[in-house]
C-alpha positions in Angstrom: 6.5 -25.2 -20.7 7.7 -26.9 -17.5 9.4 -23.6 -16.5 6.2 -21.7 -17.2 4.2 -24.0 -15.0 6.8 -23.8 -12.2 6.8 -20.0 -12.5 3.0 -19.9 -12.3 3.1 -22.1 -9.2 5.7 -19.8 -7.6 3.6 -16.7 -8.4 0.5 -18.3 -6.8 2.6 -19.2 -3.7 3.9 -15.6 -3.5 0.4 -14.2 -3.9 -0.8 -16.5 -1.0 2.1 -15.3 1.1 1.3 -11.6 0.3 -2.3 -12.1 1.4 -1.0 -13.6 4.7 1.4 -10.7 5.1 -1.4 -8.2 4.6 -3.6 -9.9 7.2 -0.7 -10.0 9.6 0.0 -6.3 9.1 -3.6 -5.4 9.6 -3.7 -7.3 12.9 -0.3 -5.9 14.1 -0.4 -3.0 16.5 2.7 -0.8 16.9 3.0 1.7 19.7 5.1 4.9 19.1 5.9 7.1 22.0 7.3 10.6 22.7 8.2 12.6 25.8 9.5 9.5 27.7 6.2 7.7 27.2 4.0 10.7 28.1 2.3 10.5 24.7 1.7 7.1 23.1 0.1 6.4 19.8 -1.0 3.0 18.5 -1.1 2.3 14.8 -1.9 -0.9 12.9 0.5 -2.3 10.4 -1.2 -0.3 7.6 -0.6 3.0 9.5 -4.2 3.4 10.6 -4.4 5.2 13.9 -6.0 3.0 16.6 -5.4 4.8 19.9 -3.8 7.9 21.5 -2.9 7.8 25.2 -1.8 11.1 26.8 -0.5 11.2 30.4 -2.8 13.6 32.3 0.1 15.4 33.9 1.2 17.0 30.7 -2.2 18.4 29.8 -1.9 22.1 30.4 -3.8 24.6 28.2 -0.8 26.9 28.2 1.4 24.1 26.7 -0.7 22.9 23.8 2.2 23.5 21.3 4.4 21.0 23.3 1.6 18.5 23.3 1.1 18.8 19.6 4.8 18.3 19.0 4.8 15.2 21.2 1.8 13.8 19.3 3.6 14.3 16.0 6.8 12.7 17.4 4.8 9.7 18.7 3.2 9.2 15.3 6.6 9.4 13.6 8.0 6.8 16.0 5.1 4.4 15.4 5.3 4.9 11.6 9.1 4.2 11.6 8.4 1.0 13.6 5.7 0.0 11.2 8.0 0.5 8.2 10.6 -1.7 9.8 8.1 -4.4 10.6 6.6 -4.2 7.1 10.0 -4.6 5.5 10.7 -7.7 7.7 7.3 -9.2 6.8 8.0 -8.5 3.1 11.3 -10.3 3.4 9.5 -13.3 4.8 6.8 -13.2 2.1 9.2 -12.9 -0.8 11.7 -15.4 0.6 14.5 -12.9 0.5 13.9 -11.9 -3.1 15.5 -8.5 -3.6 13.2 -6.1 -5.4 14.5 -3.2 -7.5 14.8 0.1 -5.5 11.5 2.0 -5.4 9.5 -1.1 -6.3 6.9 -2.0 -3.8 4.5 -4.9 -3.5 1.7 -5.4 -4.1 2.0 -3.8 -7.5 
């Protein structure tokens, strides 16, 4: 029974750490950029779009396709950074506990 009580305490601690991690991710802002900074996109740690900044010198009605591509590239860059930051936060929250491949928390 001692082991069960210890396990329950660890589970509660992990749950608390996970709640802290989610709050940290929500508050985090990651900027992705494309076109050498001409297009910038800010996402929070949960991948919600917060802002888009487009340098006025690239706004040309004849070049909308390029602008669309840059927006997509900035989003991809920000999302990649979020995934890396999330993985780092998860490592902190789980104390280095290795989860099986494909398993994500919270369940």
